[in-house]
TORDRENMI-213785 format. One line per field, with one value per residue (C-alpha): residue number from 1; residue in three letters; x, y, z. Coordinates in steps of 0.5 Angstrom, whole numbers. Example, Ala and Ser with C-alpha at 12.3 -4.5 7.8 and 13.67 -1.06 7.14 Angstrom:
! TORDRENMI-213785
i <- 1_2
aa <- ALA_SER
east <- 25_27
north <- -9_-2
up <- 16_14
***
This chain:
! TORDRENMI-213785
i <- 1_2_3_4_5_6_7_8_9_10_11_12_13_14_15_16_17_18_19_20_21_22_23_24_25_26_27_28_29_30_31_32_33_34_35_36_37_38_39_40_41_42_43_44_45_46_47_48_49_50_51_52_53_54_55_56_57_58_59_60_61_62_63_64_65_66_67_68_69_70_71_72_73_74_75_76_77_78_79_80_81_82_83_84_85_86_87_88_89_90_91_92_93_94_95_96_97_98_99_100_101_102_103_104_105_106_107_108_109_110_111_112_113_114_115_116_117_118_119_120_121_122_123_124_125_126_127_128_129_130_131_132_133_134_135_136_137_138_139_140_141_142_143_144_145_146_147_148_149_150_151_152_153_154_155_156_157_158_159_160_161_162_163_164_165_166_167_168_169_170_171_172_173_174_175_176_177_178_179_180_181_182_183_184_185_186_187_188_189_190_191_192_193_194_195_196_197_198_199_200_201_202_203_204_205_206_207_208_209_210_211_212_213_214_215_216_217_218_219_220_221_222_223_224_225_226_227_228_229_230_231_232_233_234_235_236_237_238_239_240_241_242_243_244_245_246_247_248_249_250_251_252_253_254_255_256_257_258_259_260_261_262_263_264_265_266_267_268_269_270_271_272_273_274_275_276_277_278_279_280_281_282_283_284_285_286_287_288_289_290_291_292_293_294_295_296_297_298_299_300_301_302_303_304_305_306_307_308_309_310_311_312_313_314_315_316_317_318_319_320_321_322_323_324_325_326_327_328_329_330_331_332_333_334_335_336_337_338_339_340_341_342_343_344_345_346_347_348_349_350_351_352_353_354_355_356_357_358_359_360_361_362_363_364_365_366_367_368_369_370_371_372_373_374_375_376_377_378_379_380_381_382_383_384_385_386_387_388_389_390_391_392_393_394_395_396_397_398_399_400_401_402_403_404_405_406_407_408_409_410_411_412_413_414_415_416_417_418_419_420_421_422_423_424_425_426_427_428_429_430_431_432_433_434_435_436_437_438_439_440_441_442_443_444_445_446_447_448_449_450_451_452_453_454_455_456_457_458_459_460_461_462_463_464_465_466_467_468_469_470_471_472_473_474_475_476_477_478_479_480_481_482_483_484_485_486
aa <- MET_SER_ASN_THR_GLU_ASP_GLU_ILE_ILE_GLU_THR_SER_VAL_ASP_MET_ASP_TRP_VAL_THR_SER_LEU_GLU_LYS_LYS_VAL_SER_ASP_THR_LYS_PHE_THR_ASP_ARG_ASN_THR_GLU_PRO_THR_ILE_TYR_ARG_VAL_PRO_ASP_ILE_LEU_ARG_LYS_VAL_ASP_HIS_GLU_ALA_TYR_GLU_PRO_SER_ILE_VAL_SER_LEU_GLY_PRO_TYR_HIS_ARG_ASP_LYS_PRO_HIS_LEU_LYS_ALA_MET_ASN_GLN_LEU_LYS_TRP_LYS_TYR_LEU_LYS_SER_VAL_LEU_GLN_GLN_ASN_ARG_SER_MET_ALA_LEU_LYS_ASP_TYR_VAL_ASP_LEU_ILE_LYS_LYS_LEU_GLU_LYS_ARG_ALA_ARG_ALA_ALA_TYR_SER_GLU_GLU_VAL_LYS_MET_SER_SER_ASN_SER_PHE_ALA_GLU_MET_MET_LEU_LEU_ASP_GLY_CYS_PHE_VAL_MET_LEU_THR_VAL_ILE_GLY_ARG_ASP_TYR_LEU_GLU_GLU_SER_TRP_ALA_ALA_ASN_VAL_VAL_VAL_ARG_ASP_ILE_PHE_LYS_LEU_GLU_ASN_GLN_LEU_PRO_PHE_PHE_LEU_LEU_GLU_LYS_LEU_TYR_GLU_TYR_ALA_PHE_PRO_ARG_GLY_PHE_PRO_PHE_ARG_LYS_LEU_THR_PHE_GLU_PHE_ILE_ARG_LYS_TYR_PHE_SER_SER_ASN_SER_SER_ILE_LEU_GLY_LEU_LEU_SER_ASP_ASN_GLU_THR_PHE_HIS_HIS_LYS_ILE_HIS_LEU_CYS_LEU_SER_TRP_ILE_ASP_PRO_ILE_LYS_ASN_ASN_ASP_ASN_GLY_ASN_SER_ASN_GLY_ASP_GLN_SER_SER_THR_PHE_GLY_PHE_LEU_CYS_ASN_TYR_ASN_LEU_VAL_LYS_THR_VAL_PHE_VAL_SER_TRP_PRO_SER_LYS_LEU_ARG_SER_PHE_LEU_LEU_PRO_GLN_VAL_ASN_LYS_ILE_ARG_THR_GLY_ARG_ASP_ALA_ASN_PRO_GLU_GLU_TYR_ARG_PRO_CYS_LYS_GLY_LYS_ASP_THR_GLU_ILE_GLU_LYS_SER_PRO_VAL_PRO_GLY_LEU_PRO_TRP_ILE_PRO_SER_ALA_THR_ILE_CYS_ASN_GLU_ALA_GLY_ILE_GLN_PHE_LYS_ARG_LYS_GLN_THR_ALA_LYS_SER_PHE_LEU_ASP_ILE_THR_PHE_HIS_ASN_GLY_LYS_LEU_GLU_ILE_PRO_GLN_LEU_ARG_ILE_ASP_ASP_ASP_THR_ASN_MET_LEU_PHE_ARG_ASN_LEU_ILE_ALA_TYR_GLU_GLN_CYS_SER_ASN_ASP_SER_LYS_LEU_HIS_VAL_THR_SER_TYR_MET_VAL_LEU_MET_ASP_HIS_LEU_ILE_ASP_THR_ALA_ALA_ASP_VAL_GLN_LEU_LEU_LEU_GLN_HIS_GLU_ILE_ILE_ILE_SER_ASP_LEU_GLY_ASP_SER_GLN_GLU_ILE_ALA_THR_LEU_PHE_ASN_LYS_LEU_ASN_THR_ASN_VAL_CYS_TYR_SER_SER_ARG_GLY_PHE_TYR_LEU_LEU_THR_VAL_LEU_THR_ALA_MET_ARG_LYS_HIS_LEU_ASP_THR_ARG_CYS_ASN_LYS_TRP_ARG_ALA_ARG_LEU_ASN_ARG_ASP_TYR_PHE_SER_ASN_PRO_TRP_ALA_ALA_ILE_SER_LEU_PHE_GLY_ALA_LEU_ALA_LEU_PHE_LEU_LEU_THR_VAL_ILE_GLN_THR_THR_PHE_THR_ILE_LEU_GLY_TYR_PHE_ARG_PRO_PRO_LYS
east <- 207_203_206_204_208_216_221_225_232_238_245_251_255_263_264_271_268_263_268_272_266_265_272_271_265_269_275_271_270_265_271_278_281_281_282_279_284_286_290_285_285_281_275_274_268_272_278_275_273_280_285_291_289_290_296_303_307_314_315_311_310_308_306_300_305_312_313_311_317_316_317_323_328_326_328_335_335_331_337_340_335_336_343_341_337_342_347_342_342_349_346_341_344_341_339_335_331_330_327_322_319_319_315_310_310_303_300_302_300_293_293_292_285_289_293_300_303_311_316_317_324_321_316_320_325_320_317_324_326_319_318_325_324_317_319_325_321_316_321_324_331_330_335_332_336_330_324_319_321_320_313_311_313_309_303_305_305_298_295_291_294_301_300_304_301_302_304_310_313_312_316_322_322_323_328_332_330_329_329_326_320_313_313_305_306_312_307_302_306_308_300_300_305_301_295_299_294_288_290_283_285_287_286_289_291_290_296_292_288_290_291_292_296_297_290_286_290_288_281_281_285_279_274_268_264_270_269_264_256_254_248_245_239_233_228_229_226_229_228_228_221_219_213_210_210_203_199_196_196_204_203_198_202_209_208_202_201_208_208_203_205_212_210_207_212_218_217_216_222_226_223_225_232_234_229_226_220_222_222_217_221_227_223_220_223_229_227_229_232_226_227_221_222_225_226_232_236_238_232_232_237_234_235_239_240_246_249_247_240_241_243_237_233_236_242_248_255_260_267_268_274_275_274_277_277_274_269_266_260_254_248_244_240_240_247_252_259_264_271_276_279_284_284_290_293_293_286_283_288_287_280_279_284_280_273_276_278_271_268_272_272_267_268_269_264_264_265_269_264_258_262_263_256_254_259_257_250_252_257_253_256_262_257_257_264_265_260_264_270_267_266_273_270_274_281_284_291_287_285_279_272_269_275_273_266_267_272_267_262_266_269_262_261_260_260_255_252_246_242_245_251_251_254_251_244_242_245_242_235_236_237_231_227_229_228_221_219_214_218_224_221_218_225_228_223_223_231_230_225_225_232_236_237_236_230_227_228_225_219_218_219_215_209_210_210_204_201_202_200_193_192_193_189_183_184_183_177_174_176_173_166_165_168_166_169_165
north <- 64_70_76_81_76_78_74_70_71_67_70_68_72_72_70_72_79_78_76_82_86_83_84_92_92_88_93_99_102_107_111_111_114_114_121_127_131_138_140_141_142_148_145_147_151_156_156_158_164_167_161_166_167_159_157_159_164_163_157_150_147_140_135_139_144_141_139_145_148_156_154_149_155_156_148_149_155_150_146_153_153_145_147_152_148_143_148_150_144_140_134_133_130_129_122_124_129_124_119_124_125_118_117_122_120_116_122_127_124_123_130_131_130_127_121_123_118_119_114_114_117_122_124_125_129_134_135_136_141_145_144_147_153_155_154_159_164_164_165_171_167_167_167_171_177_181_184_183_175_175_178_173_168_170_170_163_161_163_159_153_148_150_148_143_140_144_138_137_144_144_137_140_146_142_139_145_150_145_151_156_160_156_155_156_163_165_163_167_173_172_172_178_182_180_183_189_194_191_194_191_184_182_174_169_162_156_152_146_147_143_147_143_149_156_158_154_157_164_162_160_166_171_166_172_167_165_171_175_175_178_181_183_188_190_191_199_204_211_217_221_221_216_221_221_213_212_218_216_223_223_219_223_230_227_222_222_230_231_226_229_236_233_230_237_242_238_238_246_247_243_246_253_250_247_250_243_239_234_226_223_217_222_223_216_212_208_201_195_200_200_197_193_186_182_174_172_167_163_160_163_168_175_180_186_192_196_200_207_204_202_209_212_208_210_205_208_205_206_203_198_201_195_188_181_181_184_179_182_185_188_191_195_201_202_202_197_197_194_193_196_192_194_193_192_187_181_182_178_172_171_171_167_161_162_161_155_152_153_150_144_142_139_142_149_154_158_165_168_166_169_176_176_175_181_185_183_185_192_193_194_200_205_209_204_203_211_211_205_209_215_212_208_202_200_203_202_202_200_207_205_205_201_196_195_194_189_185_184_182_177_174_169_167_160_159_155_157_157_160_154_156_163_167_174_171_175_181_180_179_185_189_187_188_195_196_194_199_203_210_207_205_212_215_211_213_220_220_216_220_227_228_224_231_238_239_233_237_243_240_237_244_247_242_243_251_250_246_251_257_253_251_258_261_255_258_265_263_259_265_270_266_265_272_276_283_289
up <- 201_199_196_202_207_208_205_210_207_210_211_213_219_219_226_227_225_231_235_234_235_242_244_243_247_252_252_252_259_261_265_262_268_275_276_272_268_269_263_257_250_248_245_237_238_243_239_232_235_237_236_238_245_246_243_245_241_244_248_249_256_256_251_247_242_243_236_233_229_231_238_238_239_246_247_247_253_257_258_262_266_268_269_274_278_279_282_287_291_291_295_289_283_276_277_283_279_274_279_282_275_274_280_278_271_272_275_271_265_268_268_261_258_251_252_251_246_248_251_259_258_253_257_263_260_257_264_267_262_262_270_271_266_269_276_275_271_277_282_278_275_268_262_257_255_251_255_250_250_258_257_251_256_261_257_254_262_263_257_259_254_256_264_268_274_280_284_280_280_288_288_283_288_294_291_289_294_301_305_300_301_299_292_292_295_290_285_288_288_281_279_283_279_273_276_279_275_279_286_289_289_296_295_300_299_304_305_305_298_292_286_279_276_275_272_277_283_279_279_287_288_285_288_290_294_299_304_301_301_294_291_298_296_299_294_293_290_288_292_286_283_289_291_284_283_286_282_275_274_273_267_263_265_264_259_255_254_252_247_244_244_242_236_234_236_234_227_227_231_226_220_223_225_218_213_212_214_219_218_224_224_227_233_235_241_239_238_242_247_252_259_259_261_255_255_258_253_259_263_270_269_269_262_264_259_257_262_259_260_267_268_265_270_276_277_280_278_283_283_289_293_297_294_294_287_280_281_288_285_289_288_294_294_287_287_283_285_281_282_278_272_267_260_256_251_255_258_252_252_260_260_254_258_265_261_257_264_267_261_261_268_271_278_276_279_272_276_271_266_270_271_263_262_266_263_256_258_261_255_248_245_246_250_255_256_256_262_266_264_267_274_273_274_268_266_259_255_249_248_243_247_241_241_249_247_242_246_252_247_244_250_251_244_244_252_256_262_266_272_276_280_277_283_280_280_286_283_277_280_284_278_275_280_281_273_274_279_276_277_275_268_267_269_264_259_260_260_253_250_252_255_249_245_247_242_245_252_249_247_254_257_252_254_261_260_256_261_267_263_262_269_271_265_268_275_273_269_275_280_275_275_282_284_278_278_281
***
């Protein structure tokens, strides 16, 4: 055998090991469950941005956080809730409730994205105690003496990892209150109180619709597609400056000439005002703030500048008075209408958990994610927040505009989305079309370059005055040539 040829090496394979590999392959299933889970662990990529928004503070509901020491203090209180439930319907004994949970156990376990490693009895006890706790809290019968604790419990109930299967809660309620008001409508009212600051939310629930849990019910309630046609736009142009759009002279008179005169006049004005020479950099247009088309980070999704730049380009911001939910945003004739949203201490937690569910669920519509993408576009700085506050599109209990801007800028961190199924795509497209209109580009440039501060405005009016005087002088010169004085 030559040195260039590969040597044949004989090896011995442990057949028992091969057999074990074959068994593992055989036991592996492409789908490990018959149904998709609905109650998910928040992915680490989202959790690391703000882990406190996803983890319960005072009460554990379901299997994900049940063993955490700081949450065990509430476990004893849950027995009071169970005792109260047993007193509601004397025809039902504890065994009847246990039998109910046992019948629903397999379906309830399947609702969780992670395998629940608990014995059947332990799981049933947990579901019964937690279910009674949530059910009575929802219908307003709680045993919490401190108001602060009640508020924290409500926050924990709206966290994704603390959800309980809705079908289980409905069945427990039917056992305890057989003649009561439908549980889904009571849950609807519970959520409605939580959103009480947003009077524009007028959602309706279908009796036939299936809800996985309260977060899913919440998303269904605020679904903007059910009864509304969003994003209607008619390719508008602003009436202001509209008559100027077809004249190249305008660009020369209002842009080129003032720019040249401005570069000469402003340093002189500044020298008189401050006693020092001007730094030319102070009067250059802001970099990165132009309204020219920029590449969108998401293919097929138009890029939209901040609210202040949109406003400079002629887009009017208006609070939408009648809307199904805060997601019901429309753009028409240069007017962006956005329902009012209250920002408070719970806003970050609630939106993060709604978005987390949308990110995890295969059948989610990503409506809240889309909403936050638009708001992230519109809000860059405290000035953008001030503009939205001025139009009462957002009202805040936080007080600090920069804090609100930071909140919106961080909510979409590590979030995945695309133009497919983006319910605000027509709104963004219409806004982009408006911004790309020639007169609106000029309007934005005039506002940014010449009206952003009083000295820039002075230079513009000085240039216009100089231009007008030049025209008058030229006119009289021409008239004097054709009609010399006698």
